[in-house]
N, C-alpha and C positions, 0 to 999 in steps of 0.2 A: 251672648249677653254683654251688656255694656260694663266695662271695668272702670273707666274714668269718665267723669261728667262734671261740667261747670268748674273747670280748673283754669284759673287765670293768674299767671305769675309774670312778674317783670323783674329783671335783674340788671344792674349796671356793672360796668367793668370794675374789677377789684373787690366785688362784694362776695360774701359767702351766704348762700341760702340753704337752710336746713329744712328737711322734710321729715316729720316724725309721724309715726303711726304703728299700729299693731301689724303683725304678719297677716298678709292677705288684704291689706287696706288699699293697695294700689301704688305703694311707693316705688317699687322696682319697675312697674309698668310705666310710670311717669318718666323715669330716667330713660328707659329704653325707647319711649316715644320720641324723646328729644333727638336721640342719635339714630333713630330708625332701625333698631335691632329687635323688632317684634318676631315672635315665632310665626310660622307660616299661616296659622289661622288668625293672626292678629292684624288689624288694620285701623286706620284713622278715618272715621266717616264724617268728621266735622271739626271746625276750628282751624287755627293757624299757629304754626310754630315758626318764629322769626329769629334769625341769627344775624346780628349786625345789619338789621333792616331788610334782610333777604328772606323770603318765604322758603323754608327748607322742608315743608311738610310733605313727607313721602317722596321727596326728590332724591332718588337713589344716586344719581350721577353726581349731584352736588354734595350729598352726604359722604359719598366715597372719597371725594377730594378733601373733605374737611376732617374726617376721622383720623386721629393720631396726631396730625400736625397742628390743626386748629382746635379740634375738640378731642380731648382725651377721656378715656373711660376706665374706671376701676370697677371690676366686677365683684359681685358678692362671693362668687366661687371662682377664683382666678385659675385654678388648675383645670377646671372644665373648659375655660375659655382659651387655653393654650393647646398647641399641638403636642401630643404625647410622645411622638417619635423624633422630635428635634430638640436639641439642647436650648437652654435659655438664651445663650449667646447667639445662636443661629437665628432664633426668632426675633431677638433684639436688633440684629443687623437689618432684617426685613422691615421692622418697624421704623428704624432710623432712616432707611432709604425712601420711605414713603413721605419724608419731609423734604420739601423742595429745596431747603437750604443745604442739604447734604447730597453731594453728587460724586464723591470719590471715596474709595475704600479706606484710605489712610485717615481721613477725617472721621469716618464712622468708627474705625478702630480706636482712635484717640478718645472719642466720646465714651465708648464702652470702657476702655482701660482706665480712664480718669473719672468722668462724671458718674457713670453707672456704678462703679466700685465705691466711689465716695458716698453716693446716695444710699447704697445698701449698708455701708458702714454707719451712716447716720441713723439707720433703723436697727442698730445693734446686731448686725451680721458681721462677725469677725472674719469668716472665711469666704469673703465675697467672690474671689476669683474662682474658687471651687464651685460655688453655687452657680455662677454663670456658665460653667462647663457641665452642669448637671442637666438631667432630663426632669421634667416636672414630677414624674412619679417617684423620683429619688428623694424628693423634698417633702417636708412636713406641710400640713395645711397652712400653718402660720408663716412658714418660710415662703411658700408659693404666693401667699397674699402680699407679703412685702415685696416680692419680685414683681408682682402685677402692679403694685403702687408705683414702684420705681419706673417700670416700663411706660406707664401712663403719664408720669410727671417729668420724665427725662428731657423731652423736647420742649418743655414749658409751653403747653398749649394755651390758647387764650381762654378756653373754657374747659374746666375739668368736672366731669360727672363721676360721682363716687357713690356707689351703691353698697351701703354697710361696710365701709372701707376697713374698719377696725374690728369687725365682728369675729374674725378668726384669730385675733391677736391677744396676747397677754397684756396686762396693764402697762408695763414698761414700754413695750413695743408700740402700743397704742398712743402713748404720750409722745414718743419719738415721731410718729406719723403726724400728730397734731402740730408739732414744732415745724415739720417740713411744710405743712399747709400754711402756717402763719408766715414762714419765710418767703414762700412763693407768692403769696398775696402781697406782702410788704415790699419785696424787692422786684417782682416781675409784673405785678398788677393782674395776676391770674384771677379769674372768676370761678367760683366753685359752687356747684349744686350737689348736695349730699343727702343721702338718707341714712339714718342711724338710730339705734336705741341707746347709744352711749351718751349719758348726760354730760360727760366731760367734753365730748366732741361737739355736742349741741351748743355749748357755751361759745364756740368759735363763730357761730352764725350771727351775721348782722341782723338777720330776721329768720325766724323759725316758724313754719306753718305746720299745722296738724292736719293729717288726712285720715278720713274715715269712710269706709265703703265707697272709695273712689271719688270722694268730694273733699275739697278743702273746707274745713269747718272753722278755721280761724287761726290766730297766732298761738303757738304753744307757750 
């Protein structure tokens, strides 16, 4: 069956686009379509997804080179998206080395020891170093979510896809994440596409569309 149909969106650099809708409306599917992370049974049978003027629709080779460094992804359930038998720090090293600007271990270590720790502290995590040395199963859902947000935002991708980024967070942590989003857009010109039920987060959007039964029905 068709999950998404008649969806047309355009986003300029430095803008925040919000997608609002009920559970099952197609929000997460839309985000996954952009970055090419469908389940095995999913596929795109029409339409075009362009990034910087390049057609990336179903182009796995191109998408693989863009993920992480150019296009970052914050998952709705970060713990499930991470490897359960490797520490956060180990997985972060791998993520950093996928960025073409990082080629030596000392630079990667400096990014983790300084930028990663600072970003976690900005999200109200006081024991950031201990968190980095932990396994995902040792952390709470909210802690894992903040770790996932940090990992996606650390290398300052051009485009950040955020699927219910504050859904597992308390109000204070959610507000801290909102501030990080604002700072990255203002200082780095990052573009954000996000799905959320959080009315506070929606206020960040330059434009917010509502999706229902897989179709954009208008501005929220």
